[in-house]
N, C-alpha and C positions, 0 to 999 in steps of 0.2 A: 642305327644309333639314335635317330630321332624317335623311333617307335619305342625303344627301350627306355629312353629318357622320359617319354610321356607316361609309360606304364609306371615307372618309379614315382613320378610326380603324383599320379592318381592314387597310388598306394600310400604315399606319404600323407596326402590330403585326407584319405579315409582314416588312417591311423590317428592323425592329430586332431581330427574333428569329432572323433568318437566320444559321445556323451560330453561334449564340451561344456555344457552349462548345467548338467545334472549333478546332483550331489551323491557321493557314496552314502546311501541311506541304509537304514535297517532293512534287512532282507528276510525273506522266508528261509526255511531251512534248506541247506544245500549239502549234499553228501558226495564227497569225492571217494571213489571206491575202485580198488583193483590194481593200482600201480604202486610205484615206489615212493616213499616219503622220506625226504631229508629234512630233519627237524631244526637245523641251524645250530646244533650243539657240537657238531663234528663227530657225533657218535655213529654207530652202525646204522645204515639205512634200514627202514622198515619195508620189507617186501610184501606185496599183496596187501597193502595197507588201506586204511579208510580214515577220512577226516570229516567230522560232522561240524557244520557251521550253522549258527542261528543268530539272527539280529547282529550280524557283523563280527561275531566273536566265535572262536573255536570252542566247541562243546566237548568233543572227545576225539582221541587219536588211538588207533589200535588196529589189530588185524581185521581185514575185511570180513572174515568169516564170523566175527563176533559183533559186527555193527548192527544196530537196530535202526532201520530207516524211519525217521519220523513221518507221520502221515502228511501227505501233500508235499513232501520234500522233492526238490529237484535232484536227480541222481546223475552224476557225471562219472562215467566209466573211463578211467584213465590208464587202463592196462597198456603197458609198453611205454608209458610216460613217467615223469617224475614230478612230484609236487614239492616245492621248496618255499621258504619264506621270501617275501619281497626283498630285493636287494636294497641296501641302505648306504647312501653316500655320506661320508663324514666330511668330505671336502669337494664341493662343486661351486658353481656360480650360476646365477640366473640374470637375464636382462642385460648382459654386457655385450652381446653380439647379435648380429642379424645379417644373414648372407655371408659376405666376406668382410663386413665392417665391424669394428669394435668401437664402442663409445657410449656416452651417456644418453644419446638419442635413442638407443635400443631399449632403455629401461622403461617400458610401457606395460600396462596391464595385459594387453593383447599378447605381447611377445613373451612375457614371463609365463602366462598361462599356457601358451603354446609349447614352451620348453618343458614345463612340468608335465604336460600330456605326452611329450616325446619321451621323457624319462620313464613314465609309466608304461609306454608301449614297449620299452626294452626291459621291463621287469623291475625297474628302480622305483620303489613305492614311497621312499622317504629320501629327501634331499636336504643337505645342509649347505646353504649359500654363505660361504665363508668370506664375507667382506665385500666392499665396494657396492653395497646396496644403497639405493636412494630411499627417501622417506616412505615411498609407496610400499616398500617391503613390509613395514609394520602392519599395514592393512591387509596385504596379501597373505601374510603368514597366518593371521587370525582366520581369514576366510578358508585357507587350506586346512587348518586344524578343524574347522567346523564342517568341512566337506561341502562347501557351497559351489565348488567346481571340481570336475573330475581331473585326475592327474596325480602326481606325486604330492605327498604331504611336504610341508616346507618349514624348515628351521634355519637358524643362521645367526650371524654376528653383527647385524646392522652394518654400519659403514666400515668399521675397522679403523685402526690407528697406524698411520704411516709416517713418512719423513718429508719435510719440505724439500722439494727438488729431488726426492729419492723415491724409494719403493712405497707403493706400487708405481712404477715409472709412468709419468704422464704420456710420454711418447709412445708407449706400448698400449696403454689402456684408454687413453682419451677420456679419462674420468672427469666428472664435474666436481666443483667444490663441496657439494652436499653428499658425495660418495665416500669420502675419506677424511678423517680428522688428521691433521698434520701439525701436532704440537711442537713448539720450540723450547718449552721448559717442562720440568717435571710437574709443576702445578697445572699447566695447561693439559698435560696428559691425564692427570687425575680428574680434571673437570670433564674431559672427553669421556672417561669411563663412567662418571656419574650420569652424564647425559644418556649414554647407552643403557645404563641400569634402569633409568626412568622408563625406557621403552621396552624393558623386560627382554632384552636379547638373550639368546641361549648361550652364547659364548662371546668372548672378546678376541679380536684378531689383531696381531701386530706383525709388521713386516720388518725383519732383521736380516738384511741382505744388501750387499753392494751391487748385485747383478753383475758379477765378474768384474768388479772394479769400475763400473761405468757410472754409478750414482752414489751419493752419500749414504752411509749406513746409519741406522738408528743408534744413538748413543746409549750406553748402559744405564745412565741415570733416568732416561726416558722409559725404557722397557721395564726397568725395575719399579718405577712408579706405577706403570700400567698394571703390572702383575700384583703389586701390593694393594693398590686401590681396588682392583677387580676382586681380589679375595675378600677384602673388607665388605664389598657389595654382594658377596655370595656368588660371584661369577668366576668361571674358569677361563684360562687364556690359551689360545692356540697361536703358535708362532710360525710364520713363514721363514724358513731358513734354506740355505743351499749347502753351506760348508760345515764341516765337523766343528771347527772353532766356534762358530756361532751357535751351533746346537749345544755344545758343552756350556757355553755362557748362559743361554736362556734356561737350561736345566738347572744350573747352579743358582739362578735367580728365582727359581720356583715355578717355572712354566708348567702347565698341565698337559699340553699336547704339542708334539712336534708335527706340524701340518704338512711337511714335505720330507722326503727321504734325504739323507746325507749323500751328496753326490760328487764331492771333490776327492775323497780318499776313503780307505777302509775305516770303519769304526774300530775303536780299540776296547780292550777289556775294561778300562776305567769308565768309559762312556756307557758301555752296556750295564755295568754294575750300578752306575748312578741312575740310569733309566729304571732299572728294576727296583732299587731301594726306594725311589721317590714315586714309583707307580705312574710314571709319565707314559702317555700313549704316543704311538708312532704311526703316522699315516704316510706310506711311501710315495704315493702318486707316481707310479712307474710310467703310466700312460702319458704323462705330461711331456717328457723328453722324447718318447717314441713318436708322438704326434708331430714333432718338429720335422722329422725326416721320412716317416713311414710312407706317406702318400707319394713322395718323390722316389723313394727307393723301390716301392712296389706299386707302380701305376695301375696294375690290374685290380687293385682294391676298389677302384671307383665303380667297378661292375660287380662287386661283392653284394649278393642279395641282402646280406645283413646291414650293409652300409647304405644302400640306395634309399631306403625310406627316410633317412635322416639328412640327405643331401638337398640343399636348396639349389635351384638352377645356377645361381651365381657361384656357389662353392664348387659345384660339379664342373662348371666351366673352368674354374681356376685349376682344379686338380687334373684336368685333361689337357692343360696348356703345356706343351713341351718346353716353352721358354721359361715358364714358372718352375717346372721341375729342374731344369738345368741351373737356374739361378739359385734354387734352394740347395741343391747338392754341392754347388761351388762355394756357398757361403760357409765361413769358418764355424758358424753355429751348428752346422750339420755334424761335424766331427765332435764338437763339444757335447752335443746331445747324445751321440752314441756312447761316448765315454761316461757321461752322467748316468745313462740308463744302465750300462753294465755295472758301474759302481753301486748304483742304487739297488740293483737286484742282489748283488753279493751281500750288501749290508742288510737288506731285508732278511735274507736267509740266516745270517749270523744273529740278528736280533730276535727273530722268531724262535730259532732253536734254543736261544738262551732264556726264553720265557718272558721277554718284553711284551707288553700288551700292544697288539697291532690292530689298527682300524683300517677302514676301507675308504679310499677316495682317489680322485683322478685329476682334480682341477678342471673338470669338464665345464664348459661354458665360459671359461676365462678368455679364450681366443677362438676364432672360427674353426681352427683345426682340432680343438679339443671338444669333440662333438658329444653333446648330452646323450646319454644312453649307450651309444656305441662305444664311447671311451671306457665305460664300466665293463663291457664285455672284453675289450682289449686288456684292461687291467687284470682280469681274472686269468687270461692266457699268460700274461707276463709274470704273474705271481707263481703260476705253475712252472714257467720257464726258469724262475729263480730257484726252484727246488721244493716248493710246497706241493703237497698232493692236491688234487682237485677238491677233495673233501675239506682239507684245511683251508684252502682259498675260499671256498663257499662259506665256511663257518666264520671266517674273518668278515666276509661281505654281508653277513646276516646277523648272527648272534653277537659277535664281537662289535660290529659297527653300532648295534643298538646299545650295547654296554658303554661304549665311548660316550654316546649322547645321554646316557643315564635314562634311557627309555625302557621301562620295564614292561611295556604293553605290546611289544612287537619284536621281530627279529628271530623268533622261533615258532615252531608249530607245536604249541602246547595248549591244553585247556585253559580258557580264561583270557587268552591273548587275542589281539586283533587278527582278523582273517585277512591279512595282507599276504597274498599268495601268488606264486608264479608256477605255471604248468609248462613243462618243456618236453619235447620228444627225446627219448633215449635216457641214458644214465650219466648225468654230469659228474657223478662221483668216480666214474670210470674214465670218462673223457670230458674235459672241461668244455669242449666245443659244443656239447649237447645243450648248454645253456643258451646258445645262439638260436636254437629252434623253439622259440617261444610260441605256445599255442593259445595262451590265455593269461590274463592278469586280473586279479581281484584285489580291491582295496576295501577294507572293512566289509568283506563278504559280498561286495557288489562288483560285477565284472566291469572293468574300465578299459580293457583293450583286448583285442582278439589276436589271431595269428599275426606275428610280426612279418614273417616271410611266407608268401602264398605257396601252396603245394605246387610242385611242377605239373605242367600240363601232361595228360596221358599221351 
């Protein structure tokens, strides 16, 4: 056990330190040739394809037999593998956790950069930190956009707007006063939005949830003021909800994004119709509730080669602790989480089939059990478990996710777009678990991560 733990730690260190300080810069030409290309549109895979990249952008996509290799180009033969766009998270967090701890002390440059590198190692090349960010976020986001450090690109909602003594619960998050605005009046809420707008946040986040009746819920006059002022400032609003009642209310108030799935009861036709008519995006975050119980339900996961690179020694010790597993499974939250996940999966399928716009997110990074990068791979499996095909799930996690963020420069493998790419063994359109076998990750045409899981010893 000690040898395996040491191997995992060394692997994690190698992954997370790769190109830590180097920027994804303009590169010479790179040609990926011979394998399958999934372009992020959900369309038919391109077999024996080729993708030409120059200076961080995709130049051409087509059959390998037709490709003209530029002089001096690096040629990557990926026969038997699949090239897909970098995954894009529409709902994650950074700097909130370290080891098994959650709190403001974790929001440091070193920790945020480490987590962004971990996301990238798992093929997540763009991350949206949806609230509870400290002022450092504004600086880090600019640096991520400029490519001054390797790892996932960073977008987000700044601090976000919560409730005094309510969501996001202080007891759960240990957040500092500079991580969340907690207005008591509609005018205070509008002032908070104006402050966020000055920092050019990408979205505004609101928490509208009583957390199963345990804390006060945001009043309608507050979230209506947030939505109205945000729209006046040219910003869209993402709402944290849990129950159908609250989802209906914020949609009626004009919210732009439902940032979690409805988890208390089945969605109805009226809600589906309202989502479609108003063009509201829906981010299910299935992995959120699974993470509450999965490591206690399936203790063997701690030795999953896919998980090991993301486990700190402290978190690994917790997950292997029999007393922790017993306490977790006996907690009423375990059954609540199972019900929430099942309901969420059924609602995702109903909304997707009805044509509601679905984005991709997991709430990764919000708690130690919602593990950056790994959670996104679990989410893809859970989406397929909900009834989406692997191709549909991958299109949600790439092209759709970019559309939610209104990012027209990524999310698909098409000429002119950023070369944010992930190479995996096998065919994830046939079996979603092929996504777990990452062999390389490129951001703007520059390789930022190598094989996630080492090949087995001969």
